[in-house]
N, C-alpha and C positions, 0 to 999 in steps of 0.2 A: 612781179611774180606772185603766184598764189602764196598767201601766208606771210608775205613780206610787206615792206613799206616803200612809199614813193614820196619824195619831198618836192614842194613847189616854193620858189622864191618870189615874195611879193614886196613891193615898196609902197608905203603910205606917204603921200606928199600933201602938206598943208598948202593948198592953193589960195587960201584966203589972204587978207591983208593984216592979220593980227594973230597973236598966239592962240592955240586951240589944242584940245586933247580929244582923242577919238576913241570911242568905244569899239570893241571888236566882237562881233557875234558870228556864229557859223550855223549853216543849215546844210544837212546832208540829204540828198535826194537819191535813193537807190532805184535806179531805173533798169538795171540789167541783172538783178538777182544777187544773192550773197549778202554778207554783212561787212561793213567797213566802218572805221572810226577815223576822226580827224582831230588834230591838236595844233594850236597856233603858238609858235615860240618867237621870242625876240631874237633876231639875228644880229647879235651885238657886234660882230666883226664884219658883217656885210658880205660874207663869202658865199652865201646862198645855200649852205648846208648846216645841219644841226650839229653843233659842237658841244663838247662837255662843258657843263656849267651854264649853258643857255637854258633859260626857264620859260615855262608857258606863261602867256599873258592874256589878259582880257581887255586891255586898253593900252593905248600908246602913252608915252610920257608927253608932257606939254611940248608942242612943236611951235617954233616961231614961224612967221610967214615964210613960205617957200622951203621950210625944213622937211627932211624925210625921216622915215622910221622903217627899218628893214625887218621883214618877217620871214619865217620859214614855216610852211604849213606841211605837216606830216600826215599822210593818208596811210592807214594800216588796213590791209585786207585780212579780215578774220576768217571768212569763208566765202566760197563762191566758185561757180563752174568756170571753165575756160571761156574767155571773152565776155564774162560778165563785167559790168562797169558801174561806177558811181559818179554822180554829179554833185560836187560840193560848192556851195556858194558862200564866200566870205564877204561880209558887209562891214564897212566902217561908217560910224555915225558921229557927227560933230557934237561934243558936249556943250558948246556955246549955242548952237542952233540945231536941235535934233531933227529939224526938217531937212538938214543937209546930210547926205550920205552918198556913198559910192560902193560898188560891189565888184568882185572878181569871181568868175566861174571856173572851177577846176574839174577836169574830167580824168578819172583814173580807170584804166581797163586791166582786168586780170588776165595774165598770160600763163597758162598751165601746160605741163606735159601730161597728156592723157594717154596712158598706156593701156592697151587692150591686149590681153594674153589669153590664148586658148590652148588646151592640151588635148590631143586626140590619139587614139590607138587604131591600128589597122585590123585588129582582131579582138572583138570584145568577149568572145567565148572560147578562149584557147584551152587546149589540153596540156597536161604536164609534158614538158619537152618542146612545146611550141615556142617559136621566137615571135615576139611582138615588137613592132616598130612604133615608137611614139613620136609624134610631131608636135612641137611647140611653136605656135605662130604668134608673133608679137607685132604690134602696130602702134605708132604714136599719132593719135588723132588730135592732139592739142596744138597750140601755137608756140610752145616753148620747147627748147631742146632738153631732152633727158640725157644726163651725163653719167658716165661710168655705169652703164646698165650691166647688171650681172644677173643671170638667170640660173637658179639652182633647182635641180629636180632629184630628190632622194629616190633611191631604188627601194621600192616597197617590199615588205615582207612577202615571202613566197616567190620572189623573182631574183634572178641573178643577171647582172649586167653582162652584155656580150662585148668582150674586149675589142677596142678599135672600131666601134660602131657609131661613134659620134660624127655628125656632120653639121656644118653651118652652110645653109643653102646646098650647094653641090660640092663644097670643099670638105674633104675628109680630115678630121682632127685626130691627133694622137691622145692617148690617155695621160701622158706625163705632163708635168708642169714645164712646158717648153715655150717656144716662140709662138706657137699657134694660140688660138683664143679659147681653148677648152681643156678640161682635164677631168679625170675620174679619180675619186678617193684621195684627192690632194687638197683642194681648197676646202672641201667638206667631206667628212668620212662617209663612204658608201653612197656618194651622190655624184651625178654629173653636173659640172659647172661650166656655163658658157659666159665668157666675158665679151658682151656685145659691143661695148664702148659707148660712144655718143649716138643718140637717135634723134635726129632733127624732126621737125614737124612733117608728118606724112611718111616718115621712114617706116619700113616694115621688113620682116624677114622670117625665115623658117629654120628651125633647129630640129635635129633628129638624133635619136639613139635607140638602141635595141636592148631588150631583156628577154631572158628565157624563163618560162614557168618551171619551177623546181619539180623534180620527180616526187611522185606520191602525194602531191597536194590534193586533198579530198575534193570530189566534185561538189559544186555549189559554193565553194569558197569565193568570197568577194575580195578583190584586190583593188584598193583605192590608190590612185597615183596623183601626184601633185607637183606643182612648180611654183617657186617664189621668185619675184623680181624685185631687186634692190636697185635704187638709182638716186642721183642727186639732181637738184635743179640747176639752172644755168650758173648760179653763183656758187655752186658747190655744196649747198645745204642738203643733207640727207632727207629724203622724203619717206613717207610711210610705204612699206613694202606692198607690192601688188601680188595677190594670189591669182594664179591662172584659173580660168574656168575649165574644170577638168572632168565634167560629167561624161564627156566623150572618151574618157580614158579609164573608166571604171570597168574592170574585168570581172567576169564570173566564170570560174573554171568549169569547163565542160567535162563530162564523164568519158573515160576511155575504158575499154574492156580487155582484160587479159586473165588467162587461167593457166595454171601449171599443174600437170598430173605427175605424181611421184615417179621415181626412177624405174627403169625397166628391170625385169628379173628373169632368171632362167633356173629351172629345176628339172630333176629327173623323177619319174614315178612309174610304178608298176601298174598294169591293168587292175582295176578294182580299187586303187588307192583314191582317197579323198585329197584334193589339192586346194590350197588357199593362196590367193594373191592379195596381200595387204598393200593398199595404195592410198596415197594422200592426194587431195584436190585442194589447191590454194587459190583464193581470189587475189590476183595481183593487180586488178584494176583499182581505180581510185574512188569507187562507190559500190553500193550494194548490188548484188547480182544473183541470179539463179542459174545453176548449171545443170542442163539436161545430161543424163548419164546413160550411155548406151554401150553395147559391146558387139564384137564380131568374133567368131571362132569357127575353126574348120573341123572340130572333132565332136564336141558335146555341148550340152546346154549348161549354162552357168546361172548362178543366183547372186545378186548384188545386195549386200547387207550394209547397214550403217553401223560402224564399229564404235559404239559409245565409249568404251573404255580404252580404245586404241591399243589393244593387246594383240591384234593380228589374227585372232581366231574367233569363230562364231560361238558366242556363249550367251548367258542370260542377259537380256536387255538389248541384244543386237537384233534389229528388225529389218526385214526386206525394205529396200528403197521403194518409195511410191511417188505418185504424181501430185506434187503440192500445189501446182499452179494451173491444173486442169487443162494442160495443152496436149495430153495424151502420151507424154513421155515421162518416165520416172526421173526424179531430180534430187538435189541435195538440199532443197529449201533455200531461203534467202540467206546469202553469206555476205557479211560486211567486209570492208577492205582489209586485206591481209589475213582473213580468217582461213583456217585449215580444217578440213573435214576428213575423217578417216573412214574408208570403206573396205569391204572384203568381198572379193569374188570367190565363189565356192563352186566346185564341181567334182564329179567322180570320173576317173578314167574308165571308159567302158571296158568290161571284161572281154578278153579276146583281141584287144587291140594289138596290132603287129608290133614286134620289136623295132625300135628305131623311128617309129612314127612321131612326127613333130607336130604338136598342137600349139598354135599361136593365138593367144587371146589378146584382143585389142580393146582396152577400156577407153572410152572417149567422153570427155566433158566439154559441152558446148554452151557458150554464153547465150542466155535467153535475151539479153539486152542487145547483142550483136551476134547473130547466128554464124557470121563468117569467122568468129573467133573461137578456137577450140584448141585442145591439146590432148595427146594420147599417151597411154602407158601400155607397154608390151609385156606380156607374161608368156614365156616360152616353156612348154612342157615337152620333154623328150621321153617317150615311152621306153621303158627298159623291161621288155618281156623275155622270158626264157624261151629258147627254141631247142627242143629235145629230139634226139635221134637214137635208135637202138640198132645194134649189130649183134647177131647171135651166131656163134661158131661152135663146132663140135670137134673133139679130138679123141681117138684117131678118126681120120676121114676115110671115106670109101666103104666098100662092103666088108662087114665084120661077122665072125662066127658067133653063135650063142655063147654066153658066158663072158663076152668082152665087156669091160667097163668103159663107158663113154662119159667124157667130161664136156658139159655144155657151159659155155662162157658167154655172158651177155655184157656188152659194153654200152653204157648209156653216156651220151655226150650232150652238153649244153652249149650250143654255138651262139646263143643269144646274149644280150647285155644285161638281162635281169636274172635275179636269183630265183631258182626253182625250189620250192619247199614241199615237204611231204610227198616225195616222189615214190610211187608204188610200182614195182615190177612184178608181174604175175606170169607164171608159165605152168602148163600142164605137163605131167609125166608122160613121155611118149608111149604110144601103144606098143605092146610086146617087150616092154622093159620094166624093170623094178628099181624104185628109188634106192640108192645106197645110203643107208642111215648115217647121219653125222657128216655128210659131205658138203653142207652149205658153207659158202665163203663169200665175204664182202671185202673187195680190195685185197684179196689174198689171205684174209684172216678168217678163221673158222668161226661160225656162229652156230648156236644150237638149233635143233629142229622145232623146239617148243616156241609158243608165242609168249616170250618172256621179256620183250622189249629190246632185244639185241639186234633187231632188224631182219631176222630170218625166221621163216616158219614153213614147216612141212605139214600139209593138211590131209594127207592120205591119197589124194589124186593130183595134187600139184604143189608148187612151192610159191612163196611170196617173199619178196624183198622190199623193205621200206627204208628209204634214205631220208633223213630229216631235212637235208637241203643239198642242192647242187649249184655251185656258184657259176657265174658267167665264164665262158671259155674254159670250162673244166669237164672232166669225165670221171667215171667210176666203172669198175667191173664187178660182176657177181657171177658165181658159178655153182654148179651142183653136179652130182654124178648119178648115173643109172647103170644097171647091168642088163645086157640083152638076155631075154628069157630063152 
């Protein structure tokens, strides 16, 4: 076997008719490659093997006629490929007559286990979350048996083993250290281990396991995978481990695209109010991306600002979004993995908008890397406008004679959901009547005729009432008196 020794038993016989001593010389002819050495020992007990205490010799002792001398020739293989061989010639020469000699030719052939192992993956450019199937193929191309073959494949960084995914050929293995021939995280920490057993010449087989690419692994990350084979030769001597050829199992993580737009919001606003929608956009993909930012709305025009200080209002330093990549759509510029950008949508509720009108703003962020990937944020504005109505009555009713005092009462009601402010009610003094001084009342309480801030004023030809505000679903009454001329 490669790296081991082989012994040959030789017998030197004095076939002459008198005593003689024979020189021993050796010649090694390497004809099949590799390096070999040879040593000649005296086989003192004649058992054909080298025993302890038996020493190397360069000549026999003196041999009587027909006497014999036993030798053991040990050939050691230092290096060589499978089936390489060496031819060693051992020559004995008579010291009495150096023209007399004889030779023996010994041929030793190296028998090696030649394991060829490759590791491949079914997807070399996976994305985070993708499952990759690894195949380890082994074959013994040598002439010797590989014993106790064990293949170990560590789970590389950025991968997680898929439980129960190991197979030997078509046989499913369990992860535990049990009766089958494989385990995970038992024989070796965070590694799959296959106990192949003995592999004779020409034996081959395939092993399989799966791993998933971990979440959030950055795009472009290279994941190198490996497998190591440990085995013994036929006599049980451990051999140098064999590393699998794993260029076909080197993964490069591909980019995936994902964006998240901040939570939806709802507010109420009056006509004429400015409204602001502070929203976040986060790059949840595993690489840099540009997100085009658009909006739709059923009520008014909006402006989109980059909120530099993330305070939710448009102030100094906040600029309108613009098109950074020249594709005709405003965007947020290049955002790295997990980066969050703050933006503000700003608009004014158009004056005169009806009470209860609902404005739905949809802010949409779309990946430039994959336009099918987008997310939206909804901003709902419910308009709370006041809805005013007036009812004017007079008491007493019907035809009245001159000198009668008439009381006019005006009821103003706000049936809308918004607050009415600075409400002004004006009325002229009816023809053929004279205003009764000091008769102004608001809500039943008297107010002066002068313009002194109490809400009531008589101007000589008419009266004016001013209410600071009138809440939603509320009403108020004002009144004044006149005398029929």
